[in-house]
Each structure stands twice: as C-alpha cells, then as structure tokens.
C-alpha positions as CSV (number, residue, x, y, z in Angstrom):
1,M,9.6,-3.6,-54.9
2,R,8.7,-7.2,-53.3
3,V,10.3,-6.0,-49.8
4,V,8.7,-3.2,-49.8
5,L,5.0,-4.7,-50.2
6,L,6.0,-7.5,-47.7
7,L,6.9,-5.3,-45.2
8,L,3.7,-3.1,-45.7
9,L,1.8,-6.5,-45.9
10,V,3.1,-7.8,-42.5
11,V,2.7,-4.1,-40.8
12,V,-1.5,-4.4,-41.7
13,V,-1.2,-7.8,-40.5
14,V,0.3,-6.9,-37.4
15,T,-2.1,-4.3,-36.6
16,V,-5.3,-6.0,-37.6
17,L,-4.3,-9.0,-35.3
18,V,-2.8,-7.2,-32.2
19,P,-5.7,-5.6,-31.2
20,L,-7.9,-9.0,-31.8
21,L,-5.2,-10.5,-29.8
22,R,-5.3,-8.6,-27.0
23,R,-9.3,-8.8,-26.3
24,P,-9.7,-11.9,-24.5
25,V,-6.7,-11.4,-22.3
26,V,-8.8,-7.8,-21.7
27,R,-12.1,-9.7,-20.6
28,A,-10.3,-12.6,-18.7
29,R,-8.7,-10.0,-16.4
30,R,-12.1,-7.9,-15.6
31,A,-14.4,-11.5,-14.7
32,P,-12.8,-11.9,-11.6
33,S,-13.6,-8.8,-10.3
34,A,-17.4,-9.4,-11.1
35,L,-17.2,-12.3,-8.6
36,A,-15.8,-10.5,-5.5
37,D,-19.4,-10.7,-3.4
38,E,-19.3,-12.7,-0.5
39,L,-21.4,-15.0,1.4
40,V,-22.7,-13.7,5.0
41,K,-24.5,-15.6,7.5
42,D,-27.9,-14.6,8.9
43,P,-27.6,-15.0,12.9
44,V,-31.2,-15.7,13.0
45,C,-32.2,-18.5,10.4
46,Q,-28.2,-19.5,9.6
47,T,-28.7,-19.0,5.9
48,Y,-26.0,-17.8,3.3
49,V,-27.1,-15.0,1.6
50,V,-25.1,-12.5,-0.7
51,R,-23.7,-9.5,0.9
52,S,-25.3,-7.1,-1.7
53,R,-28.5,-8.4,-1.8
54,A,-28.4,-8.9,2.5
55,V,-30.6,-6.6,4.5
56,S,-27.9,-5.1,6.7
57,G,-28.4,-4.2,10.3
58,R,-26.7,-2.8,13.5
59,G,-26.0,-4.4,16.9
60,A,-24.1,-4.4,19.7
61,G,-21.7,-6.8,18.3
62,G,-21.4,-4.5,15.2
63,S,-22.8,-5.2,11.3
64,S,-25.1,-7.9,10.8
65,Y,-26.3,-9.3,7.5
66,F,-29.8,-10.7,7.6
67,C,-31.7,-12.9,4.4
68,S,-35.2,-10.4,4.9
69,T,-36.5,-7.6,6.9
70,D,-38.5,-10.3,8.5
71,C,-35.2,-12.0,10.3
72,A,-33.5,-8.5,10.9
73,R,-36.9,-7.4,13.1
74,R,-36.7,-10.6,14.9
75,Y,-33.2,-10.1,15.8
76,S,-33.4,-6.7,17.0
77,G,-36.5,-7.7,19.2
C-alpha cells in the first residue's frame, strides 16, 4: 500500500513540476527574436536608426533608410 501511495505522489509531483520547469526555457528562447531589428545609417545626417522605425526610400543604389522624412526629401533632391 505504501508503494502505491509513493508512486502516486511521484506522478503528481512530476506532472506539476515539469511544466513549471519548462516555462523559463521557452521564454529564454523567444527573447532573442525580439532583438533581431538592426541599425541602419542615414546617408544624409549620418545617424543610426532602427530599421523598423526608419523612413525608407529608393535611390539609384537601391533602398536607403532615413531618420525622418526631411532627410529623405533632402537626399532625393
């Protein structure tokens, strides 16, 4: 009878602890994907801007990224 109770206790403890122990591992894997945005250099004022917040424009050399619409206007003409 003691063996059955001990096995039941072990099963309950494992089923409760395993999900709790996996949660920090899952969060640690997701965090670096949020930091994947890179810095780009504005060709007009030479400042660095996060690509997702930059104003993009196309020139003869391909895509360019700017810190503001004012810099994009100055670059185009």
